[in-house]
C-alpha atoms as a printed R data frame, in Angstrom:
    type eleno elety resid chain resno      x       y       z
1   ATOM     1    CA   MET     A     1 14.099  22.174  25.913
2   ATOM     2    CA   ARG     A     2 11.113  19.622  25.645
3   ATOM     3    CA   LEU     A     3  9.590  19.129  22.226
4   ATOM     4    CA   LYS     A     4  5.506  18.702  21.977
5   ATOM     5    CA   PRO     A     5  4.236  15.396  22.817
6   ATOM     6    CA   ASP     A     6  1.760  16.078  19.711
7   ATOM     7    CA   TYR     A     7  4.031  17.349  17.078
8   ATOM     8    CA   PRO     A     8  3.576  15.071  14.202
9   ATOM     9    CA   TRP     A     9  6.520  15.956  12.546
10  ATOM    10    CA   ALA     A    10  8.250  13.913  15.709
11  ATOM    11    CA   LEU     A    11  5.939  11.701  16.201
12  ATOM    12    CA   VAL     A    12  6.796  10.272  12.465
13  ATOM    13    CA   ARG     A    13 10.209  10.310  13.239
14  ATOM    14    CA   ARG     A    14  9.694   8.467  16.408
15  ATOM    15    CA   ALA     A    15  7.191   5.942  14.665
16  ATOM    16    CA   ARG     A    16 10.158   5.522  12.343
17  ATOM    17    CA   VAL     A    17 12.604   4.537  15.124
18  ATOM    18    CA   HIS     A    18  9.931   2.118  16.434
19  ATOM    19    CA   ARG     A    19 10.125   0.919  12.781
20  ATOM    20    CA   ALA     A    20 14.105   0.224  13.092
21  ATOM    21    CA   LEU     A    21 13.419  -1.292  16.474
22  ATOM    22    CA   VAL     A    22 10.658  -3.901  14.951
23  ATOM    23    CA   ASN     A    23  7.715  -2.562  16.598
24  ATOM    24    CA   PRO     A    24  5.304  -2.232  15.055
25  ATOM    25    CA   ASP     A    25  2.533  -1.516  17.482
26  ATOM    26    CA   ARG     A    26  4.378   1.232  18.922
27  ATOM    27    CA   GLN     A    27  4.818   2.627  14.712
28  ATOM    28    CA   LEU     A    28  1.395   2.521  14.301
29  ATOM    29    CA   ALA     A    29  0.208   4.158  17.507
30  ATOM    30    CA   ASP     A    30  2.745   7.291  17.027
31  ATOM    31    CA   LEU     A    31  1.181   7.318  13.265
32  ATOM    32    CA   ASP     A    32 -2.075   7.113  14.686
33  ATOM    33    CA   ARG     A    33 -1.661  10.082  17.146
34  ATOM    34    CA   ALA     A    34  0.217  12.100  14.046
35  ATOM    35    CA   VAL     A    35 -2.736  11.809  11.981
36  ATOM    36    CA   ALA     A    36 -5.288  12.199  14.975
37  ATOM    37    CA   VAL     A    37 -3.262  15.664  15.281
38  ATOM    38    CA   ASP     A    38 -3.063  16.916  11.673
39  ATOM    39    CA   PRO     A    39 -5.162  14.642   9.504
40  ATOM    40    CA   ASP     A    40 -4.599  16.820   6.364
41  ATOM    41    CA   TRP     A    41 -1.047  16.810   6.409
42  ATOM    42    CA   ALA     A    42 -0.883  13.823   3.207
43  ATOM    43    CA   TRP     A    43  2.611  13.084   3.992
44  ATOM    44    CA   VAL     A    44  1.760  12.269   7.657
45  ATOM    45    CA   ARG     A    45 -1.486   9.571   5.449
46  ATOM    46    CA   CYS     A    46  1.114   8.311   3.368
47  ATOM    47    CA   VAL     A    47  3.671   7.461   5.755
48  ATOM    48    CA   ARG     A    48  0.714   5.489   7.835
49  ATOM    49    CA   GLY     A    49 -0.550   4.083   4.735
50  ATOM    50    CA   ASP     A    50  3.321   2.562   3.876
51  ATOM    51    CA   ALA     A    51  2.935   1.527   7.554
52  ATOM    52    CA   LEU     A    52 -0.121  -0.659   7.061
53  ATOM    53    CA   ARG     A    53  1.077  -1.541   3.658
54  ATOM    54    CA   VAL     A    54  3.662  -3.457   5.490
55  ATOM    55    CA   ALA     A    55  1.450  -4.838   8.647
56  ATOM    56    CA   GLY     A    56 -0.533  -6.109   5.738
57  ATOM    57    CA   ARG     A    57 -3.724  -4.268   6.196
58  ATOM    58    CA   ASP     A    58 -4.184  -2.990   2.601
59  ATOM    59    CA   GLU     A    59 -7.662  -1.735   2.968
60  ATOM    60    CA   GLU     A    60 -6.814   1.313   5.495
61  ATOM    61    CA   ALA     A    61 -3.405   2.119   4.103
62  ATOM    62    CA   LEU     A    62 -5.213   2.433   0.654
63  ATOM    63    CA   ALA     A    63 -7.889   4.868   2.530
64  ATOM    64    CA   ASP     A    64 -4.606   6.437   4.028
65  ATOM    65    CA   TYR     A    65 -3.058   6.845   0.206
66  ATOM    66    CA   ASP     A    66 -6.416   8.094  -1.123
67  ATOM    67    CA   HIS     A    67 -6.870  10.731   1.520
68  ATOM    68    CA   ALA     A    68 -3.545  12.074   0.940
69  ATOM    69    CA   LEU     A    69 -3.668  12.182  -2.503
70  ATOM    70    CA   ALA     A    70 -7.405  14.020  -2.444
71  ATOM    71    CA   LEU     A    71 -5.121  16.795  -0.883
72  ATOM    72    CA   GLU     A    72 -2.087  16.427  -3.158
73  ATOM    73    CA   PRO     A    73 -3.136  14.981  -6.370
74  ATOM    74    CA   ASP     A    74  0.156  14.977  -7.883
75  ATOM    75    CA   TYR     A    75  2.345  13.205  -4.716
76  ATOM    76    CA   ASP     A    76  4.184  10.591  -6.499
77  ATOM    77    CA   SER     A    77  5.114   9.098  -3.025
78  ATOM    78    CA   ALA     A    78  1.388   8.172  -2.055
79  ATOM    79    CA   ARG     A    79  0.330   7.991  -5.859
80  ATOM    80    CA   ALA     A    80  3.135   4.448  -6.538
81  ATOM    81    CA   SER     A    81  2.184   3.157  -2.594
82  ATOM    82    CA   ARG     A    82 -1.775   3.247  -3.018
83  ATOM    83    CA   GLY     A    83 -0.169   1.232  -6.837
84  ATOM    84    CA   ALA     A    84  1.671  -1.280  -4.814
85  ATOM    85    CA   THR     A    85 -1.440  -1.977  -2.103
86  ATOM    86    CA   LEU     A    86 -3.861  -2.194  -4.870
87  ATOM    87    CA   SER     A    87 -2.072  -5.023  -6.305
88  ATOM    88    CA   ASN     A    88 -1.735  -6.838  -3.523
89  ATOM    89    CA   LEU     A    89 -4.973  -6.242  -3.182
90  ATOM    90    CA   GLY     A    90 -5.674  -7.880  -6.606
91  ATOM    91    CA   ARG     A    91 -6.562  -4.573  -8.165
92  ATOM    92    CA   HIS     A    92 -3.653  -5.337 -10.905
93  ATOM    93    CA   GLY     A    93 -4.916  -2.447 -13.619
94  ATOM    94    CA   GLU     A    94 -5.944   0.188 -11.455
95  ATOM    95    CA   ALA     A    95 -1.699  -0.349  -9.908
96  ATOM    96    CA   LEU     A    96 -0.976  -0.103 -13.448
97  ATOM    97    CA   ALA     A    97 -3.013   2.810 -13.825
98  ATOM    98    CA   ASP     A    98 -1.567   4.560 -10.622
99  ATOM    99    CA   LEU     A    99  2.293   3.135 -11.298
100 ATOM   100    CA   ASP     A   100  2.253   4.440 -14.730
101 ATOM   101    CA   ARG     A   101  0.915   8.143 -14.095
102 ATOM   102    CA   VAL     A   102  3.972   8.107 -11.867
103 ATOM   103    CA   LEU     A   103  6.354   6.607 -14.216
104 ATOM   104    CA   GLU     A   104  4.713   8.916 -16.420
105 ATOM   105    CA   GLY     A   105  5.908  12.605 -14.745
106 ATOM   106    CA   ARG     A   106  9.138  10.403 -13.107
107 ATOM   107    CA   PRO     A   107 10.521   8.013 -15.186
108 ATOM   108    CA   THR     A   108 13.769   7.043 -12.787
109 ATOM   109    CA   TYR     A   109 11.674   6.732  -9.687
110 ATOM   110    CA   THR     A   110 12.977   2.799  -9.385
111 ATOM   111    CA   TRP     A   111 10.588   1.637  -6.497
112 ATOM   112    CA   ALA     A   112  7.877   2.336  -8.926
113 ATOM   113    CA   LEU     A   113  9.373   0.486 -11.686
114 ATOM   114    CA   LEU     A   114  9.941  -2.093  -9.516
115 ATOM   115    CA   ARG     A   115  6.704  -2.359  -8.337
116 ATOM   116    CA   ARG     A   116  4.861  -2.390 -12.022
117 ATOM   117    CA   ALA     A   117  7.210  -5.005 -12.814
118 ATOM   118    CA   THR     A   118  5.227  -7.208 -10.052
119 ATOM   119    CA   VAL     A   119  1.844  -6.104 -10.969
120 ATOM   120    CA   HIS     A   120  3.068  -7.235 -14.656
121 ATOM   121    CA   ARG     A   121  4.506 -10.585 -13.532
122 ATOM   122    CA   ASN     A   122  1.036 -10.635 -11.691
123 ATOM   123    CA   LEU     A   123 -0.829 -10.338 -14.930
124 ATOM   124    CA   GLY     A   124  2.202 -13.010 -16.800
125 ATOM   125    CA   ALA     A   125  3.525 -10.382 -18.853
126 ATOM   126    CA   HIS     A   126  6.973 -11.168 -18.101
127 ATOM   127    CA   ASP     A   127  8.114  -9.268 -20.749
128 ATOM   128    CA   GLU     A   128  7.245  -5.998 -19.711
129 ATOM   129    CA   ALA     A   129  8.284  -6.699 -15.880
130 ATOM   130    CA   THR     A   130 11.664  -7.621 -17.039
131 ATOM   131    CA   ALA     A   131 11.985  -4.643 -18.982
132 ATOM   132    CA   ASP     A   132 11.196  -2.852 -15.765
133 ATOM   133    CA   GLU     A   133 13.426  -4.352 -14.139
134 ATOM   134    CA   ALA     A   134 16.373  -4.290 -16.406
135 ATOM   135    CA   ARG     A   135 15.464  -0.473 -16.233
136 ATOM   136    CA   ALA     A   136 15.618   0.171 -12.716
137 ATOM   137    CA   ALA     A   137 18.673  -1.772 -12.914
138 ATOM   138    CA   LEU     A   138 20.637   0.377 -14.984
139 ATOM   139    CA   LEU     A   139 19.516   3.273 -12.792
140 ATOM   140    CA   THR     A   140 20.883   1.857 -10.169
141 ATOM   141    CA   GLY     A   141 23.905   0.185 -11.497
142 ATOM   142    CA   ALA     A   142 22.687  -3.043 -10.250
143 ATOM   143    CA   GLU     A   143 23.042  -6.008 -11.838
144 ATOM   144    CA   THR     A   144 20.382  -6.937 -14.785
145 ATOM   145    CA   PRO     A   145 18.111  -9.790 -13.662
C-alpha cells in the first residue's frame, strides 16, 4: 500500500524524522507542503511554527501560531509557543500574557512554566523565575535549580 504524497499528517511525521536527522531544510519543506495542502489545520500550523521558531524565524513562527489560534483559541500548545516566540522578539509583556493564560488552565504544563521563568528572568523578576523553575522541578521530579 502506498501513502498519498500530499497527506498532511504523513508530511508532518516525515518532517519530524528530518528534524531528528538534523535536516532542517527538508523538515521545513515537508511542513510547508503540509500547510499548503491543509492551511487551516491548527496542529500543522503549530508544528511548522515550532520548526520556524527553532530556526530563529520568529516572525514567521508567530504568524503560524496566530493562524492556529484564530482557528482554535484554546489551543494551549500554540499559545505557549506563541508566548516563547514573543519573548524571543523582546515582547515580554505579551509573552507573559500568553503564558499566564495557558498556565491558568493547565498549571502543570511544565514547558510553559519554564518559558515563563525565562521571560521573568529577562525582565529581572528573579524571584518569580525561581518560583516557576521550582514548581516545574517539583512536577517533573527534578532537583530544584
